N, C-alpha and C positions, 0 to 999 in steps of 0.2 A: 301345522296345516293339515287339512283333510282332503281327500279326493274331491269333495264337494266344493272346494275352493278353486278348482281348476278354471272355471269360466271367469271368475273375478280376477284371477292372476293374469289371464289372457288379456283382459281389458287394460290392466295397468302396464303390461309389458310391451305393448305394441310399438312404442317408440324408444325402448330401452337403448338400442344401438343407434339412435338418431335418425334423421330424415333420410340419409342415404339408404339405410336398410329398410325403412318403412316403404320405400318405393319399389323394392325388388320383388319378383314373383316368388322367390323361395322363402323370404323372411316370415310370412304368416305361418307357414308350416313349421319353421324353426322355433318361433317363440311359443307355439302351441306345444311342441315337444318339451321345451324347457319348463313351461308351466305345469306340464304333466309330471315331470321329474320332481319339481318342488312340492307339488300337492301330495305326492306319494311318499315323500321323505318326512315321515311324521315326527321323528325324534329331533331333527334340527331344522329350524326355520321359524321365524316370528312374523305374525300378522297383527295389524291393528285394525279393529273394526269399530263402528259407531256403537255407543252404549245401547244395549237392548236389541242389537241387531240379531237377526236369525243366523243360525249356524252357517247357512250357505250364502249369506250376504257378501257382497263384494268387499274386499279389504280396502281400507284407506291408504295402507302402506304395507310393505313386506320387505323382509331381508332374509336371505338364505345363503348357505354356503354349499357348493357342489364340488366334490372332490374330482380333480381332473382325471385321475387314474380310474376311479370307479365308473365314471360316465364317459370315458374316452371314446367309446364306440357309438354314442348317441348322435343323431343328426345335429342337435342344437350345440353340443360341446364342440364337435368337429368344425361346424360352421363358424361359431364365435371365435375360436382360437385361430382359425385360418384368417378370418377377417382382421383380427387384431395384429397378427404376425405380418400380414401383407401391408399394413399401414405403419409399421414401426420404422422410424428413421434409421438410416444406415449406421449412425454412430451409436445407436442403442439396440439395434436388432439382435446382435450376438448375445448380449446379456439377457434380453427378454426371451429369446428363443430357448436359451438354456433353462430359464425358469419353467417354461412350458414343457420342455423335454424331461426335466427332473420330475415334474408333476405327473405327466402321462405315464412315465415308466414306473412310477411308484418309488423312485429313489428318495423323493421327499413328498411330504403330504401337502400339496398345494390346493387351495380352495378358490373357486371362482365365486366372488361375492355378487350375487344377483339381487337387485333391489329396485324399487321404485316407490313413489308415493304421490299423492295429490299435492300440488304445489302449495295449497293453502292449509295443509296439515299443521297444527300447532307445533312450532319447532321444539317446544319442551318435551315432546314425545320422542324425539330422535335419539337422545342418549338412552332412553328406556328401550328403544328398539334394539340398539346395539348391545346393551347390557343383557337383555333377554336372550339374544342369539349366543352370546358368550356362555350364558348358563346352559343353554341347550347343548352346546358343543362339549362343555365339561361333563354334562350328564351322559352324553353318548359315549364319551371316552371310557366311562366306567360301567355303563349298563347295557350297551348294545349286545345283541344275541351272540355274536361271534367275535373272536379275537381280531379277525380281519376287519370287521366293521369298526370295532373300537379303535384300531390303529388308523383307519381311514379318516377319523375325525381328530387325530392328533396333528392338527395343521401347524406347519412352520411358517407358511407364507400364504398371503391372499393376493389375488388379482382383483382390482376394483376398477370398474368402468363407469364413467359419468360424462356429463356435458357441461361446457362453459360457454359464455357468449361475450361479445364485445359490444358495449352500448354505443348507440349512435351519438356522435358529438356534433355540436352546433357551433364549434369554434371557427369554422370556415377555413381551417387549415387543410390544404390539399393532401391527399394520400400520396405516398411515394410513387413515382412513375414506374410502370412495369418495365422489367428488363427487356432489352432488345431480343429479337428472335435468335440472333446468333449467340448472345450471352446465355439465353435459356437452353439452347442446344448444347453449349459447352458445359453448363452445369449438369444437365441430364446425363451427358456422357461421362462426367467425372463421378457422379454419385449413383447413377443408375435410376434416379428418380427426378421428376421435375422439382426445381427449387421451391421450397415452401418458405417464403419470406416471413420473418417475425412481424406480428402485429405492432403497430405504433401505439395503439390504444391499450389501456390496462384491461386485463381479463376480469370478468365478473362471473360469479357462480350462481346457478339457479338455486342451489341448496347450500346453506352455510356449512354443513358438515363436510362437504367435499374439500373445502379449503383447509380444514383441520387435517383431514386424512392425507392430503397431498403433502402437507408439511412434515409428515412422518414417513413418507414413502422413500424407499431406497432407490427406486427407479420410477420415472414417469415420463410420458411423452404425450403429445397431442397431434391431431390432424384435423383439417377442416372438413366440415359437413356441407353437403350441397343443400341449398334451400329447396323446400318442397315446391314442386311444379305449380301448385295452386296457391302458393303463399300470397296473401293479400293484406294481412294486418298483424299487429302484435308481434310476439316473439318469433314467429315464423319468418319475419323479414330481417331479423338480426343475423349477423355473422356468428355462426356457432362452430364449435369444435368438440370432437370426442377426446376425452382425457383418460388415459390408461395409467394406472398406478400399481406398483408392486409394493406391498406393505408387509413387514414382518408381523406374524401373528402376535408376538409378545408386545407389540406396540398398540394393540387395540385398546387395552385398558387405559393407556395414556391418552389415546384419542378420545375416549369417552369422557375422561376428566377435563380435557381441553374444550370439548363441546359444552360441558356444563359451565366452565369459566367464560366461554364466549357468550353464552346466553345471559349469564349473570351480569356481564359488563354492559349489555345492551338493555337491561331491564331498569 
């Protein structure tokens, strides 16, 4: 990426953290800061643009990795990590918080995989996107200007954030009745959070690669997203959730291979 890609990245990133964050006053400032970090990290980060597009044309897709320690003091990294930590379920919060703590302290090289793409991007380009980022990281490990920068790209772990949804069903089967107020209060007192009941419908993914990545995650959790206040049609009306995954860096090559197999099986 180049600094000239800043505005195009901003356009793609507006809903990266879902409808909840798109409605807050602080999120526009946050995603602009993150777009700035990505556009200025020239050595690591992959963009896909239309054939023949100008250098400053908006990307159709992007994928980048930001080191938690390197960017620990930036508004976007602080905001994103606090948002994810605040939504981690009690049974997984300790493990997830440890991953973040190790990354921020520099004890381990943890990368936040920041990404988005147009929903109609040809899926065959997705393995290419991930392959090119892997090549970028390998190049940076050997060729960055300082030993500290080289080390910062020797990732051991990635945090990946995406979204899933639950399709509407026309089976006529009623949804489970909500818990009574007393039961909800007991659950909140026991866990510290309101109970988040599992969906009875199967989860679906907006992007096929997310299913592949989650299958290789060592830790994952999800939390519901609020529907947009002005939702009136299409996907905005669906029940959606944010999905957070912790993926070993060594598993990315396997993920790329599985993405290719997934595409081949559908062709």
